Structures are given as C-alpha cells and as structure tokens.
C-alpha positions as CSV (number, residue, x, y, z in Angstrom):
1,X,0.0,0.0,0.0
2,X,2.8,2.4,0.8
3,X,5.8,3.0,-1.4
4,X,9.2,2.5,0.3
5,X,11.4,5.6,0.8
6,X,14.1,5.5,-1.9
7,X,16.1,8.6,-1.0
8,X,18.0,9.5,2.1
9,X,16.3,11.6,4.8
10,X,16.8,15.3,4.6
11,X,18.0,15.3,8.2
12,X,20.7,12.8,7.6
13,X,21.9,14.6,4.5
14,X,22.2,17.9,6.3
15,X,24.1,16.4,9.2
16,X,26.8,14.9,7.0
17,X,27.3,17.8,4.6
18,X,29.8,20.6,5.5
19,X,28.4,24.1,5.8
20,X,28.7,26.2,2.6
21,X,29.4,29.4,4.5
22,X,32.5,29.8,6.6
23,X,31.9,30.4,10.3
24,X,33.7,33.0,12.4
25,X,34.3,32.9,16.0
26,X,32.8,35.5,18.4
27,X,36.1,37.3,18.6
28,X,36.5,37.4,14.9
29,X,33.0,38.7,14.5
30,X,33.7,41.5,17.0
31,X,36.9,42.4,15.2
32,X,34.9,42.6,12.0
33,X,32.2,44.8,13.5
34,X,34.7,47.1,15.3
35,X,36.8,47.6,12.2
36,X,33.6,48.4,10.3
37,X,32.5,51.0,12.8
38,X,35.9,52.6,13.0
39,X,36.2,52.7,9.2
40,X,32.9,54.4,9.0
41,X,34.0,56.9,11.7
42,X,37.2,57.4,9.7
43,X,35.1,58.3,6.6
44,X,33.1,60.8,8.5
45,X,36.2,62.3,10.1
46,X,37.8,62.7,6.7
47,X,34.7,64.5,5.5
48,X,34.7,66.8,8.5
49,X,38.4,67.5,7.9
50,X,37.6,68.6,4.4
51,X,34.7,70.8,5.4
52,X,36.2,72.3,8.6
53,X,40.0,72.3,8.0
54,X,40.7,74.4,11.2
55,X,39.7,71.5,13.5
56,X,42.4,69.1,14.8
57,X,41.0,66.1,13.0
58,X,44.2,65.1,11.1
59,X,45.8,63.2,14.0
60,X,42.4,61.6,14.9
61,X,42.0,60.3,11.3
62,X,45.5,58.9,11.4
63,X,44.9,57.1,14.7
64,X,41.6,55.7,13.4
65,X,43.4,54.5,10.2
66,X,46.0,52.7,12.2
67,X,43.5,51.1,14.5
68,X,41.4,49.8,11.5
69,X,44.6,48.5,9.8
70,X,45.5,46.6,13.0
71,X,42.0,45.1,13.2
72,X,42.1,44.1,9.6
73,X,45.5,42.4,9.9
74,X,47.5,45.0,8.1
75,X,45.0,45.9,5.3
76,X,45.0,49.6,4.9
77,X,41.5,51.1,4.9
78,X,40.4,52.7,1.7
79,X,40.3,56.5,2.0
80,X,38.6,58.2,-0.9
81,X,38.8,61.9,-1.1
82,X,35.5,63.4,0.2
83,X,33.0,64.9,-2.3
84,X,33.5,68.7,-2.4
85,X,30.1,69.4,-3.9
86,X,28.4,69.6,-0.5
87,X,28.6,73.1,1.0
88,X,30.1,73.5,4.5
89,X,27.0,74.8,6.2
90,X,26.7,74.7,10.0
91,X,23.8,72.3,9.7
92,X,25.9,69.9,7.6
93,X,28.8,70.0,10.0
94,X,26.5,69.4,13.0
95,X,24.9,66.5,11.2
96,X,28.4,65.0,10.6
97,X,29.3,65.5,14.2
98,X,26.1,63.7,15.3
99,X,26.9,60.8,12.9
100,X,30.4,60.6,14.1
101,X,29.2,60.7,17.7
102,X,26.8,57.7,17.0
103,X,29.6,55.7,15.3
104,X,32.0,56.4,18.1
105,X,29.4,55.2,20.6
106,X,28.9,52.0,18.6
107,X,32.6,51.4,18.4
108,X,33.0,52.0,22.1
109,X,30.4,49.3,22.9
110,X,32.0,46.8,20.6
111,X,35.5,47.6,21.8
112,X,34.4,47.1,25.4
113,X,32.7,43.8,24.5
114,X,35.9,42.7,22.8
115,X,38.0,44.0,25.7
116,X,40.2,46.1,23.3
117,X,41.5,48.9,25.5
118,X,43.3,50.8,22.8
119,X,40.2,50.9,20.5
120,X,37.9,51.7,23.5
121,X,40.1,54.7,24.5
122,X,40.2,56.0,20.9
123,X,36.4,55.7,20.5
124,X,35.8,57.4,23.8
125,X,38.2,60.3,22.8
126,X,36.3,60.7,19.5
127,X,33.0,60.5,21.3
128,X,34.1,63.3,23.7
129,X,35.5,65.4,20.8
130,X,32.3,65.3,18.8
131,X,30.3,65.9,21.9
132,X,32.3,69.0,22.6
133,X,32.0,70.2,19.0
134,X,28.2,69.8,19.1
135,X,28.1,71.7,22.4
136,X,30.2,74.5,21.0
137,X,28.0,74.8,17.9
138,X,24.8,75.1,20.0
C-alpha cells in the first residue's frame, strides 16, 4: 500500500554535509564589527576634515586608520577623497558630528565587549571630541 522511501532523509543529508558558508568565532565577528564602525568613523572624520580644516582632525584620522589597519591584519583602509560638492553649512557640519558621535558610541560598545582597551580609548576620545563640537555649535 505504501511505497518505500528511496532517498535519504533530509536530516541525515544535512548532518553529513559541510556548511557552505565559513563560520567566524565570536572574537573574529567582534573584530569585523569594530573595524567596520571605526572605518565608517574614519570616513566621517575625513569628510569633516575637508569641510572644517581648522579643526584638529588630522591626528584623529591617522589614529583611526592605524586602528582599522591593526584590526584588519595589516590591510589599509580605503580612504577616498570626500566629495567637495556639499557646502560646508553649520547644519551639515553638525549632522556629521552627530553621525560621528553615534559611530564612536557603537565602536565603544563593541570595543568594550571585545576588551580592546586601545580601541575603546580611541572611541571614547572621539565621542568626547564630537560631543564638545556639538556643544560649541549650539
């Protein structure tokens, strides 16, 4: 009355096959996230540097680049020249400081979770600097 099963069970096939996607450990995933947040912060810092050249953002950008390079095992972050078509209005600069502040906060959380003191200190410094810039603009 019933036809016998001729193929292997889906469960046994899945158990014997190797996963198609590579798996990262928690530490590797945190490194990846932290490098991403710091690279995004570097991009915003470079854009702020282009719009407000009087600020001391050069050394901060270099520190961020070194930290990203360390987290990416020596791969230098891509730093494209920022677009100069956007006018340097106070609203635009304040928006960039808010974006940088948010990115520095995210980087600080991940660095604390990863227990990376150097990255946490750098993120906290950038968070304070953007906080001060926003307070001065208000």
